[in-house]
C-alpha positions in Angstrom: -49.4 52.4 -95.7 -47.1 54.1 -93.2 -44.2 52.2 -91.6 -43.1 53.5 -88.2 -40.4 52.7 -85.6 -41.5 51.5 -82.2 -43.1 54.6 -80.7 -46.2 53.2 -79.1 -48.9 55.2 -77.4 -49.5 53.4 -74.1 -53.3 53.5 -74.2 -53.7 52.7 -77.9 -55.9 49.9 -79.1 -53.4 47.7 -81.0 -54.2 44.7 -83.3 -51.3 42.3 -83.5 -51.2 40.8 -87.0 -49.2 37.5 -87.3 -48.7 36.7 -91.0 -47.4 33.1 -91.3 -46.7 30.8 -94.2 -50.1 29.1 -94.2 -52.3 31.4 -92.0 -52.7 35.0 -90.9 -53.8 35.3 -87.3 -55.1 38.4 -85.4 -54.7 39.1 -81.7 -56.4 41.8 -79.7 -56.2 42.4 -76.0 -54.3 39.1 -75.6 -56.8 36.9 -77.5 -57.1 35.6 -81.0 -60.0 37.1 -82.8 -61.8 35.8 -86.0 -64.3 38.6 -86.7 -62.3 41.8 -87.5 -65.5 43.8 -87.9 -65.7 43.9 -84.1 -62.8 46.4 -84.2 -64.7 49.0 -86.3 -65.8 50.8 -83.1 -62.2 51.8 -82.3 -61.2 55.1 -84.0 -57.5 55.0 -83.1 -56.7 51.4 -84.0 -53.0 50.6 -84.5 -51.5 47.5 -86.2 -48.4 45.7 -85.0 -47.3 43.4 -87.8 -45.0 40.3 -87.5 -44.5 38.6 -90.9 -42.6 35.7 -92.4 -43.8 36.5 -95.9 -42.9 40.1 -96.7 -43.9 39.9 -100.3 -47.5 39.2 -99.4 -47.7 41.4 -96.4 -49.0 44.7 -97.9 -51.7 43.0 -99.9 -52.9 41.1 -96.8 -53.1 44.3 -94.7 -54.8 46.3 -97.5 -57.5 43.5 -97.8 -58.5 43.9 -94.1 -61.9 45.4 -93.4 -60.4 47.9 -90.9 -58.1 50.9 -91.4 -55.3 51.8 -89.1 -54.0 55.1 -87.7 -50.5 53.6 -87.5 -48.8 50.5 -88.7 -45.7 49.2 -87.0 -43.6 46.4 -88.5 -41.6 44.2 -86.2 -37.9 43.5 -87.0 -35.1 42.0 -84.9 -33.5 45.5 -84.8 -36.5 46.9 -82.9 -35.7 44.8 -79.9 -32.5 44.7 -77.9 -33.1 41.9 -75.4 -32.4 38.7 -77.6 -28.8 38.9 -78.7 -26.5 36.9 -81.0 -29.2 36.4 -83.6 -28.1 35.2 -87.1 -28.8 37.1 -90.2 -32.1 35.9 -91.8 -33.7 34.4 -88.8 -37.5 34.4 -89.0 -39.2 37.3 -87.2 -41.8 34.9 -85.8 -39.0 33.0 -84.0 -37.5 36.2 -82.6 -40.7 37.8 -81.3 -41.8 34.5 -79.7 -38.4 34.2 -77.9 -38.8 37.8 -76.7 -42.3 37.1 -75.3 -41.1 33.8 -73.7 -38.1 35.5 -72.1 -40.5 37.9 -70.4 -42.8 35.1 -69.2 -39.9 32.9 -68.0 -37.2 35.3 -67.1 -33.6 34.3 -66.2 -34.0 30.7 -67.4 -32.4 28.6 -70.2 -35.3 28.1 -72.7 -35.9 25.7 -75.5 -38.8 26.8 -77.6 -40.4 24.2 -79.9 -42.8 25.9 -82.4 -45.2 23.6 -84.2 -46.4 25.4 -87.3 -46.0 24.9 -91.0 -42.4 24.3 -90.0 -41.3 22.8 -86.7 -38.6 24.9 -85.2 -36.4 24.8 -82.2 -34.9 28.1 -80.8 -32.6 28.2 -77.8 -31.7 31.1 -75.5 -29.7 31.0 -72.2 -30.7 32.8 -69.0 -29.2 36.0 -70.3 -31.4 35.9 -73.5 -28.4 35.0 -75.7 -29.5 33.0 -78.7 -27.7 29.7 -78.8 -29.0 28.3 -82.1 -31.7 25.9 -83.2 -33.3 23.8 -85.9 -35.9 24.1 -88.6 -37.7 21.0 -89.9 -40.9 20.2 -91.8 -44.0 20.6 -89.6 -46.2 17.7 -88.6 -49.3 18.7 -90.7 -47.0 19.7 -93.6 -45.4 16.3 -93.5 -48.8 14.7 -94.1 -49.3 17.0 -97.1 -45.8 16.2 -98.4 -46.5 12.4 -98.4 -49.6 12.9 -100.6 -47.7 15.2 -102.9 -44.8 12.8 -103.4 -46.4 9.4 -103.1 -49.0 8.7 -105.9 -51.1 6.3 -104.0 -51.3 8.1 -100.6 -54.0 10.6 -99.8 -53.7 13.9 -98.1 -54.5 13.2 -94.4 -53.6 16.7 -93.0 -57.2 17.4 -92.2 -57.2 14.3 -89.8 -53.9 15.2 -88.1 -55.7 15.2 -84.7 -57.4 11.8 -84.9 -56.7 9.1 -82.3 -52.9 9.0 -82.3 -52.4 6.0 -80.0 -51.3 2.6 -81.2 -50.8 1.3 -84.7 -52.7 2.1 -87.9 -55.4 -0.3 -89.0 -56.3 1.6 -92.2 -54.2 3.5 -94.7 -55.3 6.8 -93.3 -54.5 5.7 -89.7 -51.1 4.3 -90.8 -50.2 7.6 -92.5 -51.3 9.9 -89.6 -50.0 7.7 -86.7 -46.7 7.0 -88.5 -46.1 10.7 -89.2 -47.0 11.6 -85.6 -44.6 9.0 -84.2 -41.9 10.4 -86.5 -42.5 13.8 -85.1 -42.2 12.5 -81.5 -38.9 11.0 -82.6 -37.8 14.4 -83.9 -38.7 16.0 -80.6 -36.8 13.3 -78.6 -33.7 13.6 -80.8 -33.6 17.4 -80.5 -33.9 17.2 -76.7 -31.0 14.7 -76.7 -28.9 17.1 -78.7 -29.6 19.9 -76.1 -28.6 17.6 -73.2 -25.5 16.5 -75.0 -24.5 20.1 -76.0 -25.1 22.0 -72.7 -24.4 21.3 -69.1 -27.2 23.5 -67.8 -30.8 22.4 -67.6 -33.3 23.9 -70.1 -37.0 24.5 -69.7 -38.8 22.9 -72.7 -41.6 25.0 -74.0 -44.1 24.4 -76.9 -46.1 26.8 -79.0 -47.7 27.0 -82.4 -50.9 25.6 -84.0 -50.2 21.9 -83.5 -48.5 22.2 -80.0 -51.7 20.8 -78.4 -50.8 17.4 -79.9 -47.4 17.2 -78.1 -48.2 18.8 -74.6 -47.0 15.7 -72.7 -43.4 16.2 -74.1 -43.0 19.7 -72.6 -42.7 21.6 -69.3 -45.2 24.2 -70.4 -47.2 25.4 -73.5 -48.0 28.9 -74.5 -50.3 30.2 -77.2 -48.9 32.4 -79.9 -51.3 35.1 -78.7 -49.7 35.0 -75.3 -46.1 35.2 -76.6 -46.7 37.9 -79.2 -48.8 40.0 -76.8 -46.2 39.7 -74.1 -43.4 40.7 -76.6 -45.4 43.7 -77.7 -46.0 44.8 -74.1 -42.3 44.4 -73.4 -41.4 46.6 -76.4 -44.0 49.2 -75.3 -42.4 49.4 -71.9 -38.9 49.8 -73.3 -40.1 52.7 -75.5 -41.5 54.7 -72.7 
């Protein structure tokens, strides 16, 4: 498996592989795809890999039904736009900030990512990283309740049920209570932004559970949009 620097052929067919803590997602031509067999017709397929689990990455790629002419691994050093990053920051956070800074240029941005973890990442209008937060994700919090409370079931598969009002069963009480707790987390993080900075921020959501919180944000982007935009930005800068 060959690891290369960013040296991307402009007309190549590139599969973006997003390896997360709980899921691996695949994006091709700006959309998420589920049937990788569809890509077998491309003889010059390349892979652009973003991973938060390096120890499992090689095994995941080798298990795929398609083979690649070239594999490019993203790292924060392979981009120059987002500055002031701290050592050890997740590559998923960096690449989504890069994509977002291209979609919403010259703005102060607060990116809330709703995945296995819920994260907040802040950049100013010059793409300087201003810090953020990492907390337990909404669905993961439902799983954690079941793991740590003997008499409570795992309700993570019902995370999207009717979330309005109070719970009238144990399942409803768990799901709605955890959802309300997450709304409180979002509100508190927003308050901290307002308290800490004089400038206005645009509040943006992304991630697998972002659809549950859309009313709290100025706009919502899919992970496919953010990663594709980031890849295209890196492609342009390499020309």
